N, C-alpha and C positions, 0 to 999 in steps of 0.2 A: 436479597437474592443470594442463593447458596453458591458455593465454589464450583459445583458441577455446572450450574447455569452460566456462571461467568466464563468458565472454560468453553462451554458450547458457543457462547456469543463470540469469543475470540476466534475459535475455529471457523465459525461461519464467516466472519469478516475476512480471515485469511483466505478462505476458499473463494470468496467473491473477488478478492484482489487478484488471485491466480487466474480466475476466469477472465477478468478484464484484461490482464496482460496477454493471455492466450488470444483473445479477440483482436487486440491491437496488433499482435504479431501476425495473425492470419491475414488481416487487412494489408499489412505491409507486404506480405508475401504475394498476395493476389495482385496488388498494384505493381509490384516489381516485375511480374510477368508481362505487364503492359508497358514497361519502360518508365514507370513513374517511381520516383524515389522521394520518400517523405522527409528524411533527414531528422535531425534532433528537434523535438518539439516538447513543450510542457504538457502536462496532463490536460490543462484547460484548453490548450491550443491544438490538440490532436484532431478533434472533429472539424475545426475550421480549416486546418491544413488539408485534410482529406477532401472536404467539399471543394476546396480550391483546385485540387488536382483532377477531380473527376467531373468538373462542371460541363465539359463539352462532350462527354461520353455517357449517353443515356443509360446503357446497360450497367456500366460500373456505378453510376449514380444511384440507380435503383437497388443494386446489390449492397452498396455501402450503407444506404439509408436503412435497408432492412436489418443489417447486422447491428448498426449503431442504435437502432430504436429500442433495443432490449433494455431491460430495467436493471442491469448490473450496477450501474452507478447509483441508482436509487437505493438498491440494497446495501451497497457499501456505505452510503450516507446514513441509512437507518442503523446499521450495525455500529458505526462510529458514534452516533448519538446515544445508542444504548450503552456503549462503553463509557462515554462521558458522564451519563446519568449515574452509572454505578460508582464512578470515581467521585463524583460530587457528593454522594451520600456517605462515603467512607472517610472518617476523620484522618486516618493514617495516610490514605492516598492524597488527601488535600494537603497534608503537611509535606509529604514527599514532593509534591508538585511545586512547592515554593523554591526548590533547588534548581540550579541551572541544568539544562539538558533533560529535565524530567517533565513529561506531560502525561496525559491520560494513557497513551500507548507508548511504551519505550521498547526499542529493539536493540538489545545489547549483544546480539549474536555475533557481531563482528566489530568490536570496539577498536577503533583505529587511532584514537588520540587519548591523551591523559585527561582531557576534559570530559571523557565518557562518564556516565553515572556511577559506574563501579569504582572509579578512582576517587570520587567524592566520598565514598564510604570507607576508604582506606584499603581497598582490595587491589590485588595485582592481577593482570591478565596473564594467563598461561595457556599453553596449548597441550592438551593431552588427547590425542586422537584427531579426528577430522574437525572438531569444533573448538573454538576458543572460549574459555570459561574464566570466570573470576574466582580467585582464591584469596583467602585471608593472608595477611602478611605474617 
């Protein structure tokens, strides 16, 4: 798989995650208008919490079921499996994954601790502009 295909896979996964967050926030906003507050929940517990809140309201139950029945989570799962497949086939990626904090997908856009992957390579975090980047010592 070429680098352009890898990039397309990562962009598609990121787009799907953004859509999932948008859907969850929309549901939170709709339910807030009816006096229902979801509160902090895990990714896996979100649907169960929503079903718990709308169990007595047929219209809300129908609306939530229609929104949640989309295949966004299935698409995210397929994109993550594709990324994992690419990583398993690459010897360099397999070697990097033996390090702590490194997996098939690493987000170092906001490194908050020295245990971040960049620190393991001897890089220093520095801020130049709106984003934090890693620089050689």
